[in-house]
N, C-alpha and C positions, 0 to 999 in steps of 0.2 A: 751658895752664892760665891762667885769669884770676885776678888777684890782688886780694885784699881790702885795703882801706886800712890795716888794722892788722897785716898780715903783714910780716915782714922779707923784703926782696927780694934775690934773687941777680942783681945787675946784669950779671954776665957772660953770663947766659942770657936776659936780658929784652930785649924790644923793645916798641914801642908799636903797637898795632893801631888803625886808624881805621875807623869805621863811618859813612861819609859820609851814608848814608840817614837817620841820626839827627840829623845836624848841622842847627842852626837858624840858623847864621851869626852868632852873637853875638860871635865872635872873642875870647872870654875866654881861650882857649888861646894865641892869638898874643900877647896882652898879658902873660900870666903868663910865657910863655917868654922874651919880650924882657926882662922885668924880671929873670929869673934870669940871663941872659947879660950884660946891660949896665946893669942898674939904671935902665932907662928904659922908657917905655911905647910906644916906636916899633915898630910891627908889622914893619918891615923888619929889625929886629934879632932876630927870632924864627927858630927852627929849623923852624917849620912855617908854613903859610899856608892860609887858608881862601879858596877860589876860589868865586865866585858865578857861576852860569849862569842869567842872568835869564830867558831864553826857556823853559828847562826847569823853572824854579822850584826849583832844587836847588843844593846846595853840595858842594864836594869838599875834603877835607882832604889836604894834601900835607906829608909829613914829610921833611926834608932830612937824610939820613944822612951827607952830605959837605958841606963848606962850599961855598956857592954865592953869589958876589958878596959882599954885606954880610952875608948870612945865615950864621950859624955852624952847624956840624954839631950834630945832636942829641946831647947827652951824658947823656940821661936824668935831667937835673937832679941830677947828681952832688952828693952832700952832703945831699940831701933824702931823706926816707924814701919818697917816691913822686914821680914826675914831676909837676910842677905842672899841666901840661895835663890829665893824667888826674884829678888830685885836684879840680880846679876846674871841669871841664866839667859844666854843669848838666843835660845830657841823656844822659850816658854814651856820647858819640860816640867817646871815646878810652879804651882800656883797656891796662893793663900785662899783657903775656903772656910766657910762656916759663918 
């Protein structure tokens, strides 16, 4: 089930689905996530990363469900009505599901 921004979410059942084929590489999701976790705009503080594949002309979205180095595990933006990456993605490359 894909969630509408106005729905109340069941965070126990929810996860974030990524649709890399829609990603345009703007990195808004990374910046929003980093701000949620550390109140900074450093992309390395984000629970997700946007990887660019120059030769193929595509991007890949990676969501970290476990802490990895400086990157915190995704907590679905606990305290927010919707994960910020989902809310702010301008092209719908991320969706709350479950």
